[in-house]
Structure formats: C-alpha cells, structure tokens
C-alpha positions, 0 to 999 in steps of 0.5 A, a space after each residue: 688085385 695082389 698080384 698086380 702090385 707085386 708085378 708093377 716096380 718089375 714093369 716099371 724097372 723093365 720100362 725105364 731098362 729098354 730104352 738105356 743106353 748107359 749100359 752098353 747094349 747100343 750098336 758099336 759107335 765104331 760100326 756106324 762110324 764105318 759105314 759113315 766113312 764108306 757112304 762118304 766114298 761113295 759120295 764123293 765118287 759120284 761127285 767125282 763123275 767115278 763110275 760105282 766100278 771105279 769106285 769098288 776098284 779104288 776102295 776095296 777095304 770097304 763094304 761095297 753096300 755102303 759105298 753104293 749107298 753113298 754113290 746113290 744118295 749124291 746122285 739124287 741130290 745131284 740130279 735133283 740140284 742140276 749138279 754138274 760132278 767135278 773132274 778128278 784131277 789127279 790120274 789115277 797111277 800107272 801100273 807099276 813096273 813088273 818086279 825084276 827076278 829074286 834071282 839073276 841068271 848068269 850064263 857061262 859062256 862056251 868053250 871054243 871048239 878047236 880046229 883040227 
C-alpha cells in the first residue's frame, strides 16, 4: 500500500493536466477558423445556386473537403426547410483578353526591283 500513496499525487497531476488548454497544446485556432471559413464559402455557394464544381473553381485556395462539407450542410438545410436558392446577380467576369506580345516585330519594306 505504501507505493500507492507515492503514485497518488502523480496520478492526480496527470488527470488535472489531461484536460488543460492553458499549456497551449490544443489545436491551432487558425486551422479551425480556415475550416469554418471554407464551410461558409461552400454554404454560400449552395445558397447562391452554384454547382460544387463552380465553387471549387472560384475558390482555388480553399480546401475542397471543407467547401464540400459546407455545401452539403446547406443543401440538407435548404431541402429540409424547402428553401429556394438565390440567383447570383453578379455574373462572373469574362476571361481576360490575351496579353500583347512582349516584343513588337517590325518588318522592313522590301526593296523595289528595277525594271530593265
């Protein structure tokens, strides 16, 4: 029984520290924020009646899995509550015109041939 008394404070300290976030060992809040933002983007795309592929194309720097999770959650919510989507009023910008060539090619006029 004396060994149990020696280990008891160690067990208590381990239990207290197992749920402690004061050490800063928890998940990075920036990661959770990025995931929440991506889910919001996916939900907004679904509410704006955009296909999931369009949403991926318009938001290339965001994790596709989180966009899909938000899109799917919004889809379920809209179906359960019989909500219609809102058509986007701003159309995507047309593709940019091709850039001008870096060098300008100037052709010299040909010399006239003499008759004779």
